[in-house]
C-alpha positions in Angstrom: 0.0 0.0 0.0 1.2 3.4 -1.0 2.0 6.2 1.8 -1.1 8.2 0.4 -3.5 5.1 0.9 -1.8 4.4 4.4 -2.6 8.1 5.4 -6.3 7.6 4.6 -6.6 4.6 6.7 -4.9 6.2 9.7 -7.6 8.7 9.5 -10.1 6.3 10.5 -13.7 6.4 9.5 -15.1 6.5 13.0 -13.6 10.0 13.2 -16.1 11.3 10.5 -18.9 12.0 12.6 -16.9 14.3 15.0 -16.0 17.9 14.0 -13.4 19.3 13.8 -12.6 16.7 11.0 -9.1 16.4 9.6 -8.5 14.6 6.5 -5.7 13.8 3.9 -6.6 15.0 0.4 -4.9 13.5 -2.8 -2.2 16.1 -2.5 -1.3 14.5 0.6 -2.2 17.5 2.5 -3.9 17.7 6.0 -7.1 19.7 6.1 -9.3 20.5 8.8 -12.9 21.1 8.6 -14.5 23.0 11.4 -17.9 21.6 10.7 -19.9 19.7 8.1 -19.7 21.7 4.8 -22.8 23.4 3.7 -21.6 25.7 0.9 -19.6 23.8 -1.4 -17.7 25.4 -4.5 -16.6 23.1 -7.2 -13.6 23.8 -9.4 -14.8 21.4 -12.0 -18.6 20.5 -12.2 -17.6 17.1 -13.5 -17.3 16.4 -9.7 -20.9 16.3 -9.8 -20.9 12.6 -10.9 -19.2 11.7 -7.5 -21.5 13.8 -5.6 -24.5 11.9 -7.3 -22.9 8.5 -5.7 -22.9 10.2 -2.2 -25.7 12.6 -2.2 -28.0 10.3 -4.1 -31.3 12.2 -3.7 -29.8 15.7 -4.4 -26.1 15.9 -5.1 -26.5 19.6 -5.6 -28.1 20.4 -2.2 -24.7 21.8 -0.9 -23.2 23.2 -3.9 -23.3 26.8 -4.3 -20.9 27.5 -7.2 -18.7 25.8 -9.8 -16.9 26.3 -13.0 -19.5 24.5 -15.2 -17.2 23.0 -17.5 -19.6 19.8 -17.7 -21.8 21.9 -19.6 -19.4 22.5 -22.5 -17.2 19.2 -22.0 -20.1 16.9 -22.3 -23.5 18.7 -23.4 -25.4 15.2 -23.4 -24.9 14.5 -19.8 -25.4 18.0 -18.8 -28.8 17.9 -20.4 -29.7 14.7 -18.3 -28.2 16.5 -15.1 -30.1 19.7 -15.5 -33.6 18.0 -16.5 -33.2 15.7 -13.4 -32.1 18.4 -11.0 -33.4 21.8 -12.7 -31.5 23.7 -9.8 -28.4 22.9 -11.6 -28.9 25.7 -14.2 -29.1 28.3 -11.3 -25.7 27.4 -9.5 -23.4 30.3 -10.0 -20.7 29.6 -12.6 -17.4 30.8 -12.0 -14.4 30.6 -14.2 -12.2 28.7 -12.0 -9.0 27.4 -14.3 -6.2 25.3 -13.3 -4.0 28.4 -13.3 -5.7 29.6 -10.1 -6.4 32.8 -11.7 -10.1 34.0 -10.8 -12.2 36.5 -9.5 -11.4 36.1 -5.9 -14.1 38.7 -4.9 -16.8 36.9 -6.7 -15.9 33.6 -5.2 -15.8 34.9 -1.7 -19.3 36.6 -2.2 -20.7 33.0 -2.3 -19.3 32.3 1.4 -18.3 29.0 0.6 -17.1 26.8 3.6 -15.3 24.1 1.3 -13.4 24.3 -2.1 -13.0 21.0 -3.9 -10.3 21.6 -6.5 -8.7 19.3 -9.1 -5.1 18.0 -8.3 -4.0 19.0 -11.8 -4.1 22.6 -10.9 -2.3 22.4 -7.5 1.0 23.8 -8.4 -0.6 27.0 -9.9 -3.2 27.3 -7.2 -0.7 27.2 -4.4 1.5 29.8 -6.0 -1.1 32.5 -6.5 -3.0 35.0 -4.1 -5.9 32.6 -4.0 -3.9 30.3 -1.8 -3.1 32.8 0.8 -6.6 34.3 1.0 -8.1 31.2 1.5 -5.6 30.3 4.4 -6.2 33.9 6.0 -9.9 33.4 5.8 -9.8 29.8 7.0 -11.7 28.4 4.0 -10.7 24.7 3.5 -9.7 23.4 0.1 -9.3 19.9 -0.9 -7.6 18.3 -3.9 -9.3 15.3 -5.6 -8.4 13.5 -9.0 -9.9 11.5 -11.4 -7.5 12.1 -14.5 -3.8 12.1 -13.4 -4.1 8.5 -12.2 -7.6 7.2 -13.0 -8.1 3.7 -11.4 -6.0 4.5 -8.4 -7.3 8.1 -7.7 -11.0 7.6 -8.3 -11.4 5.4 -5.1 -9.3 7.7 -3.0 -11.1 10.7 -4.2 -14.6 9.0 -3.6 -13.3 7.9 -0.1 -12.3 11.6 0.9 -15.5 13.1 -0.4 -17.5 10.4 1.4 -15.6 11.3 4.9 -16.1 15.0 4.1 -19.6 14.8 3.5 -20.3 12.2 5.9 -21.5 9.7 3.4 -18.9 6.9 3.8 -21.3 4.2 3.5 -22.5 5.3 0.1 -19.0 5.6 -1.0 -17.9 2.3 0.2 -21.0 0.5 -1.2 -20.1 1.7 -4.5 -16.5 1.2 -4.3 -17.0 -2.5 -3.4 -18.4 -3.2 -6.8 -15.9 -0.7 -8.6 -13.0 -2.8 -6.8 -14.4 -6.1 -7.6 -15.0 -5.4 -11.3 -11.5 -4.0 -11.6 -9.8 -7.1 -9.8 -12.0 -9.2 -12.3 -10.8 -7.3 -15.4 -7.1 -7.2 -14.2 -7.3 -11.1 -13.3 -8.5 -11.6 -16.9 -6.3 -9.5 -18.9 -3.3 -10.8 -17.1 -1.0 -12.8 -19.4 -3.2 -11.9 -22.6 -1.0 -10.6 -25.6 -0.7 -6.8 -25.2 -1.7 -4.8 -28.2 -0.1 -1.6 -29.3 -2.9 0.9 -28.9 -3.0 4.7 -30.1 -5.8 6.9 -28.6 -6.7 10.1 -30.6 -8.2 12.1 -27.9 -11.2 14.3 -28.9 -10.6 13.1 -32.5 -11.2 15.9 -35.1 -11.6 18.9 -32.4 -8.5 20.5 -33.6 -10.2 21.1 -36.8 -8.5 21.5 -40.4 -8.1 17.7 -40.5 -5.6 18.0 -37.8 -4.2 14.7 -36.2 -3.2 13.2 -34.0 -3.7 14.5 -30.4 -3.1 11.8 -27.6 -2.3 11.3 -24.0 0.7 9.6 -22.5 0.8 8.7 -18.8 -2.4 10.2 -17.7 -6.1 9.9 -18.5 -6.6 7.5 -21.3 -3.0 6.5 -21.5 -2.9 5.0 -17.9 -6.2 3.4 -18.5 -5.0 1.5 -21.4 -1.7 0.6 -19.7 -3.4 -0.6 -16.4 -5.4 -3.2 -18.0 -2.3 -4.8 -19.9 -2.2 -3.0 -23.2 0.7 -0.9 -24.7 0.1 2.9 -25.1 1.7 4.4 -27.9 1.6 8.0 -26.5 3.5 6.9 -23.6 6.2 5.7 -25.9 6.3 8.8 -28.2 5.5 11.7 -25.8 7.5 13.3 -22.8 4.6 15.4 -21.7 1.0 14.1 -20.5 -0.8 15.1 -23.8 0.5 16.4 -27.2 0.2 15.6 -30.9 2.0 12.7 -32.6 2.8 13.1 -36.3 0.7 10.9 -38.5 4.0 9.7 -40.3 4.9 8.3 -36.7 1.6 6.3 -36.7 2.2 5.0 -40.3 5.4 3.5 -39.1 4.1 2.1 -35.9 1.1 0.6 -37.4 -1.2 0.3 -34.2 -2.9 -3.0 -33.5 -5.9 -0.8 -32.2 -6.6 2.9 -33.4 -9.1 4.3 -30.8 -11.0 7.7 -31.2 -12.7 9.2 -28.3 -15.1 12.1 -28.4 -18.2 14.0 -27.0 -20.6 16.3 -28.2 -18.6 19.2 -27.2 -18.6 22.2 -29.7 -15.2 24.1 -29.5 -14.4 27.1 -31.8 -17.0 25.8 -34.2 -15.7 22.4 -34.3 -17.3 19.1 -33.1 -15.6 16.0 -32.1 -17.1 12.6 -32.4 -20.5 13.1 -30.6 -20.7 10.3 -28.1 -22.9 10.2 -24.9 -26.4 10.8 -23.9 -28.9 11.6 -26.7 -26.2 10.7 -29.2 -27.4 9.8 -32.8 -25.4 6.5 -34.2 -25.7 8.0 -37.6 -23.8 11.3 -36.7 -21.1 9.2 -34.8 -20.4 7.1 -37.7 -20.4 10.0 -40.5 -17.8 11.9 -38.0 -15.6 8.7 -37.7 -15.8 8.1 -41.5 -15.0 11.7 -42.1 -11.9 11.5 -39.8 -10.9 8.0 -41.3 -10.7 9.8 -44.6 -8.1 12.3 -43.7 -5.3 12.2 -46.1 -2.7 9.2 -45.6 -4.9 8.0 -42.3 -5.8 4.6 -44.0 -1.8 4.2 -44.1 -1.8 3.6 -40.4 -3.6 0.3 -40.7 -2.2 -3.0 -41.1 -5.1 -4.2 -43.6 -7.6 -2.6 -45.6 -10.3 -4.4 -43.8 -9.0 -2.9 -40.4 -11.5 -1.0 -38.3 -11.4 2.0 -36.0 -12.7 2.2 -32.4 -14.9 5.0 -31.2 -15.5 5.5 -27.4 -17.2 8.1 -25.0 -14.3 10.6 -24.1 -15.6 11.4 -20.7 -14.6 8.0 -19.2 -10.9 9.1 -19.0 -11.9 11.6 -16.2 -15.0 9.9 -14.4 -15.7 8.0 -11.3 -17.5 5.6 -13.7 -14.0 5.0 -15.4 -14.5 1.4 -14.6 -17.2 1.3 -17.5 -14.4 2.8 -19.6 -11.8 0.1 -18.8 -14.4 -2.4 -19.4 -14.9 -1.1 -22.8 -11.1 -0.9 -23.5 -10.9 -4.6 -22.4 -13.6 -5.6 -24.9 -12.2 -3.8 -27.7 -8.5 -5.0 -27.3 -9.6 -8.6 -26.6 -13.0 -9.1 -28.3 -13.1 -12.9 -28.0 -11.8 -13.1 -24.1 -14.7 -10.5 -23.5 -17.5 -11.5 -25.7 -19.8 -11.7 -22.8 -18.9 -8.5 -21.2 -21.7 -5.7 -21.7 -20.1 -2.4 -20.3 -23.3 -0.6 -21.3 -25.5 -3.0 -19.2 -23.0 -2.7 -16.5 -23.2 1.4 -16.6 -27.0 1.1 -16.3 -26.6 -1.0 -13.2 -24.3 1.3 -11.6 -26.3 4.4 -12.0 -29.7 2.5 -11.2 -28.3 1.0 -7.9 -26.3 3.8 -6.9 -27.6 7.1 -8.1 -31.0 8.7 -8.9 -29.5 9.6 -12.4 -32.4 8.6 -15.0 -31.8 5.6 -17.4 -31.9 7.6 -20.5 -30.5 6.4 -24.1 -26.7 7.0 -24.8 -24.2 5.9 -27.3 -20.8 5.2 -25.7 -19.2 3.0 -28.5 -18.9 2.5 -32.2 -16.7 0.7 -34.5 -16.4 1.7 -38.1 -14.3 -0.4 -40.7 -12.5 0.8 -43.6 -14.3 -1.4 -46.0 -17.4 0.7 -45.3 -15.9 3.9 -46.7 
């Protein structure tokens, strides 16, 4: 067990009912809460899905402000959330980037008693005036993470939030299933041939026929490696994410080419529109367009090869276990023929949240023979 996991155990669950409450966040910082938080600010509204597991009836009950990037990063899910909890549209929207550069007065006017921030923004936040202001006013800030080390930090983050919100039982109920499914996945993939995988993250989002943005040892890259495949992004990049030249992929010939996307619109350019309320015809059309980029077909080993498409948001989600299941099914289709990740997802949201079970499209396969 790592040092961070040990620190979580040292702060025993029995202490959660008593305040002041001291917890260890994902940055390894000791943070003390004087009382149960009632006015929470989220740096990232995607944290809502974690709250949906913990505060099942009304995950927004204590949220007073957020940077609502969920609305832009995953419009399909945002529509589901705002219909289920109409109050979501009235929560104050703050511009709270990882740089820590935000309107501090606007933040303070919300009178927060807890700020939940992304671990990826820690270095910048702690080198801005925001950090000193929060310390002076004794406003606690905790760091969580679903992205930098997904399958490790999602359970730790949910345990942390469960303690902070007094919802340890709900956190543990979900995590028991999460850990069991992950253990089964790892056990079954152990010893299987490791395919070379290239993931084009938010494929097409750069516009102008650009290619090929990927992730190395973070997000999708770590999810791919964690279940036993080879992530080519880690081989070619020194940073967490960047572009890899098409010529490099033509030479490496990935065994699996994976494109991710959501219904996000950025600078007038769409990605592959996976998610809630998605249209399969639009998804196929967008994937075919991307597969028709000049020179792209040369990345394949055979004219009969296929490209896989997957919902991008799984890389940064408390439900990333479903993304890992989809990866396993894509990489080793024979061994995971009986696995139905979509059904697993529906079971999770039905048993552990009050999110409605609405239509979605999370995966698609398009073959070059259909172009």
